[in-house]
MIRO-403474 format. One record per residue (C-alpha): residue in three letters; z, y, x. Coordinates in steps of 0.02 Angstrom, whole numbers, always signed. Each point is the difference from the previous one (the first is absolute). Example, Ala and Ser with C-alpha at 12.3 -4.5 7.8 and 13.67 -1.06 7.14 Angstrom:
# residues 2
+-----+--------+--------+--------+
! res !     pz !     py !     px !
+-----+--------+--------+--------+
! ala !   +390 !   -225 !   +615 !
! ser !    -33 !   +172 !    +69 !
+-----+--------+--------+--------+
END
This chain:
# residues 249
+-----+--------+--------+--------+
! res !     pz !     py !     px !
+-----+--------+--------+--------+
! met !   +469 !   -408 !   -829 !
! thr !   -149 !    -98 !    -66 !
! ala !   -170 !     +2 !    +81 !
! ala !    -75 !    +66 !   -162 !
! his !   +116 !   +149 !     +5 !
! gln !    -49 !    +35 !   +180 !
! phe !   -182 !    +15 !    -53 !
! asn !    +37 !   +132 !   -132 !
! lys !    -13 !   +139 !   +128 !
! ala !   -119 !    -84 !   +121 !
! asp !   -119 !   +148 !     -7 !
! glu !   +135 !   +128 !    +43 !
! arg !   +115 !    -94 !   +120 !
! gly !    -91 !   -156 !    +54 !
! val !    +80 !   -171 !    -14 !
! pro !   +139 !    -38 !   +124 !
! ser !    +14 !   -165 !    +90 !
! leu !    +77 !   -116 !   -128 !
! val !    +13 !   -151 !   +114 !
! trp !     +8 !    -22 !   +188 !
! arg !   -152 !    -93 !    +64 !
! ala !   -100 !    -18 !   +160 !
! gly !    -77 !   +173 !    -17 !
! gln !   +171 !    +83 !     -9 !
! asp !    +63 !   -107 !   +142 !
! arg !   -145 !    +53 !   +110 !
! arg !    +26 !   +184 !    -38 !
! phe !   +186 !    -15 !    +33 !
! lys !    -38 !    -69 !   +172 !
! met !   -107 !   +154 !    +30 !
! ile !   +145 !   +108 !    -57 !
! gln !   +118 !    -89 !   +119 !
! glu !   -119 !    +23 !   +146 !
! ala !    -22 !   +185 !    -38 !
! ala !   +182 !    +39 !    -37 !
! asn !    +90 !   -104 !   +129 !
! pro !   -101 !    -22 !   +160 !
! asp !   +151 !    +38 !   +108 !
! gln !   +139 !    -49 !   -121 !
! arg !    +12 !   +177 !    -66 !
! leu !    +57 !    -72 !   -168 !
! thr !   +179 !    -59 !    +15 !
! lys !   +139 !    -44 !   -120 !
! asn !    +48 !   +185 !     -4 !
! ser !   -175 !    +67 !    -33 !
! arg !    -49 !    +84 !   -162 !
! ala !   -164 !    -47 !    -83 !
! leu !    -82 !    +72 !   -155 !
! val !   -127 !    -87 !   -112 !
! asp !    -87 !   +149 !    -79 !
! gly !    -69 !    -72 !   -162 !
! cys !    +98 !   -162 !     +0 !
! gly !    -69 !    -78 !   -160 !
! ile !   +107 !   -149 !    -45 !
! gly !    +75 !     -9 !   +174 !
! met !    -99 !   -132 !    +95 !
! tyr !     -4 !    +99 !   +162 !
! val !   +177 !    +64 !    -26 !
! arg !    +57 !   -180 !     +1 !
! ala !   -105 !    -43 !   +152 !
! leu !    +63 !   +146 !   +104 !
! arg !   +181 !    -44 !    -34 !
! gln !    -14 !   -141 !   +127 !
! phe !     +6 !   +138 !   +131 !
! thr !   +126 !   +121 !    -74 !
! pro !   +107 !    +16 !   -157 !
! tyr !    -46 !   +185 !     -9 !
! val !   -164 !    -20 !    -92 !
! phe !    -29 !   +139 !   -125 !
! gly !   -133 !     -1 !   -134 !
! leu !    -71 !   +112 !   -133 !
! asp !   -128 !    -11 !   -137 !
! ile !    -53 !   +115 !   -139 !
! glu !     +8 !   -141 !   -128 !
! pro !   +180 !    -33 !    -59 !
! glu !    -42 !   -178 !    -54 !
! arg !    -58 !    -44 !   +175 !
! val !   +155 !    +76 !    +78 !
! val !   +109 !   -110 !   -112 !
! asp !    -88 !   -153 !    +71 !
! ser !     +8 !    +66 !   +178 !
! tyr !   +187 !    +32 !    -13 !
! gln !    +34 !   -186 !    +12 !
! his !    -61 !     +6 !   +180 !
! ser !    +93 !   +157 !    +55 !
! pro !   +125 !   +119 !    -80 !
! leu !    -84 !   +143 !    +93 !
! val !   -145 !    +24 !   -121 !
! gln !    -30 !   +138 !   -125 !
! val !   -126 !    +84 !   -113 !
! ala !    -88 !   +141 !    +91 !
! ala !   -171 !    +69 !    +46 !
! gly !    -77 !     -9 !   +172 !
! glu !    -41 !   +185 !     -3 !
! gln !   +185 !    +44 !     -2 !
! leu !    +98 !   -131 !    +95 !
! pro !   +186 !    +11 !    -39 !
! tyr !    +55 !    -23 !   +180 !
! pro !    +44 !   +117 !   +144 !
! ser !   -120 !    +38 !   +140 !
! asn !     +2 !   -108 !   +156 !
! tyr !    +85 !   -143 !    -91 !
! phe !   -108 !   -158 !    +11 !
! asp !    -57 !   -110 !   +143 !
! leu !   -139 !    -74 !   -106 !
! val !    -95 !    +51 !   -156 !
! leu !   -116 !   -125 !    -83 !
! ser !   -130 !    +58 !   -126 !
! his !    -94 !   -152 !    -63 !
! glu !   -152 !    +42 !   -108 !
! val !    +88 !   +149 !    -79 !
! ile !    -74 !   +167 !    +57 !
! glu !   -161 !    -32 !    -96 !
! his !   +100 !    +14 !   -162 !
! val !   +115 !   +149 !    +30 !
! ala !    -35 !   +172 !    -73 !
! asp !     -5 !    +84 !   +172 !
! asp !    -38 !   -116 !   +145 !
! ala !    +10 !   +136 !   +133 !
! leu !   +174 !    +49 !    -55 !
! ser !    +53 !   -182 !    -11 !
! val !    -52 !    -34 !   +180 !
! ala !    +81 !   +162 !    +57 !
! glu !   +163 !    -58 !    -80 !
! met !    -10 !   -164 !    +95 !
! ala !    -14 !    +98 !   +162 !
! arg !   +145 !   +112 !    -49 !
! val !   +123 !   -140 !    -30 !
! leu !    -46 !    -97 !   +157 !
! lys !   +107 !    +15 !   +154 !
! thr !    -84 !    +53 !   +161 !
! gly !    -81 !   -159 !    +64 !
! gly !     +6 !    -77 !   -173 !
! arg !   -156 !    -76 !    -73 !
! ala !    -89 !     +4 !   -167 !
! ile !   -112 !   -148 !    -44 !
! ile !   -129 !    +41 !   -132 !
! phe !   -116 !   -120 !    -89 !
! cys !   -129 !    +78 !   -115 !
! pro !   -173 !    -40 !    -73 !
! asn !   -153 !    +13 !   +111 !
! arg !   -146 !    +98 !    -73 !
! leu !   -124 !   -113 !    +91 !
! tyr !    +62 !   -161 !    -81 !
! pro !   -140 !    -60 !   -116 !
! phe !   +114 !    -17 !   -152 !
! glu !   +117 !   +118 !    -92 !
! thr !   +147 !   -115 !    -31 !
! his !    +91 !   +114 !   -122 !
! gly !   -129 !    -16 !   -138 !
! his !    -99 !   +141 !    -79 !
! tyr !    -24 !   +105 !   -155 !
! trp !   -156 !    -11 !   -107 !
! arg !    -22 !   +102 !   -158 !
! gly !   +184 !    +41 !     -1 !
! lys !    +59 !   -180 !    +12 !
! tyr !    +89 !    -74 !   +151 !
! his !    -67 !   -164 !    +70 !
! phe !   +118 !    -91 !   +118 !
! gly !    -68 !    -99 !   +148 !
! asn !   -117 !    +13 !   +148 !
! thr !   -151 !   +112 !    -26 !
! pro !   -139 !     -3 !   +131 !
! leu !    -69 !   +152 !    +90 !
! ile !    +93 !   +138 !    -93 !
! asn !    +72 !    +68 !   +161 !
! tyr !   -175 !    +16 !    +75 !
! leu !    -49 !   +129 !   -131 !
! pro !    +10 !   +188 !    +33 !
! asn !   +170 !    +73 !    -43 !
! pro !    -48 !    +77 !   -169 !
! leu !    -64 !   -167 !    -65 !
! arg !   +133 !   -106 !    +85 !
! asn !   +140 !   +107 !    -71 !
! gln !    -68 !    -13 !   -177 !
! leu !     +8 !   -189 !     +8 !
! ala !   +164 !    -10 !    +98 !
! pro !    +97 !   +161 !    -32 !
! his !   +164 !    -96 !     +2 !
! val !     +1 !    -53 !   +182 !
! arg !    -54 !    +63 !   +172 !
! ala !    -89 !    -94 !   +137 !
! tyr !     +3 !    +68 !   +177 !
! thr !   -124 !    +23 !   +140 !
! thr !    +65 !    +10 !   +177 !
! gly !    -35 !   +186 !     -3 !
! ala !   +102 !    +24 !   -157 !
! leu !   +150 !    -87 !    +78 !
! lys !    -14 !   +107 !   +157 !
! lys !     -1 !   +155 !   -110 !
! leu !   +160 !    -57 !    -87 !
! ile !    +98 !     -6 !   +163 !
! ala !    -90 !   +136 !    +99 !
! asp !   +138 !   +131 !    -17 !
! leu !   +149 !   -118 !     +7 !
! pro !   +114 !    -28 !   +152 !
! val !    -62 !   -177 !    +26 !
! thr !   -110 !    -99 !   +116 !
! val !   -110 !   -147 !    -49 !
! val !    +67 !   -162 !    +73 !
! ala !   -130 !   -112 !    -81 !
! his !   -138 !     +9 !   -129 !
! thr !   -110 !   -142 !    -59 !
! gln !    -69 !    -82 !   -156 !
! ile !    +48 !   -170 !    -68 !
! tyr !    -80 !   -122 !   -121 !
! pro !    +83 !    -80 !   -153 !
! gly !   +110 !   -153 !     -2 !
! tyr !   -109 !    -87 !   -131 !
! asp !   +154 !    -82 !    -74 !
! asn !    -75 !    -17 !   -175 !
! ile !   -158 !    -79 !    +69 !
! val !   +101 !   -119 !   +109 !
! ala !   +100 !    -53 !   -153 !
! arg !   -158 !    -40 !    -99 !
! gln !   -118 !    -56 !   +138 !
! pro !    +97 !    -36 !   +160 !
! ala !   -150 !    -43 !   +109 !
! leu !    -94 !   +159 !    -47 !
! gly !   +157 !   +106 !    +24 !
! arg !    +31 !    -69 !   +173 !
! ile !   -181 !    +33 !    +50 !
! leu !    +12 !   +181 !    -61 !
! arg !   +161 !    +24 !    +97 !
! arg !    -73 !    -73 !   +158 !
! ile !   -157 !   +107 !     -8 !
! thr !    +74 !   +166 !    -51 !
! tyr !   +154 !    -12 !   +110 !
! thr !   -121 !    -24 !   +144 !
! leu !    -93 !   +155 !    -57 !
! glu !   +161 !    +99 !    +22 !
! gln !    -28 !    -19 !   +188 !
! thr !   -174 !    +76 !    -12 !
! pro !    -75 !   +166 !    -57 !
! leu !    -23 !    -80 !   -172 !
! arg !   +187 !    +24 !    -28 !
! leu !    -55 !   +171 !    -66 !
! phe !    -44 !    -87 !   -164 !
! gly !   +173 !    -76 !    -24 !
! leu !   +102 !    +14 !   -158 !
! ser !   +137 !   +114 !    +66 !
! his !    +41 !   +122 !   +137 !
! leu !   +152 !    -37 !   +105 !
! leu !    +62 !   +162 !    +76 !
! val !   +155 !     +9 !   +111 !
! ile !    +65 !   +172 !    +46 !
! glu !   +150 !    +49 !   +106 !
! lys !    +98 !   +161 !    -15 !
! lys !     -4 !   +108 !   +155 !
+-----+--------+--------+--------+
END
């Protein structure tokens, strides 16, 4: 699939990772740490990438187990993802086509902000997890100074980073960005409040700055050094994404 084609539905679905760069590598290390602190992922484990895009994280997880499942609502993306695992299919996160208590790991990477019903989508993740299984959820942070999914103005969609939209009151914010959610910590807590899960970890992380590094390496490295340090301080609250790890009771 071409990059141009991927941008056709950027407002509705976002743009999946098209190449594996330092930012993806860093996030995958976070996924490994959250999913496998005591070698709970083995060659017989089942993992699900809920919203697999073109299959980058499907491919990465297969180093642990061949039983990596994936789904996406876009058929074209599933075709691309199939080259990394035969266990992918077209489906929606609000109605996962798997039995309850089936997976050791569910990964949702920047997906729930796009689904029709985010509460139902997260509830489905909890349903298909085994007891003791973990879901790892990345999603946009409402306190990040930019809306990275673009905005609408006078009925026209404008792709790219837009400053300060997420700081507006909901009625104004949702007029400019009706196509995507951004989450406060309270909103995430509300999503999981009635589910049979416990929170293992919750933090915020800053971007990988891969595009900036490619154009201006020195500037990119400085941004990484500064903001990755901020992740160890209260200023992590302004990071790009939430990283939420929940475990089924």
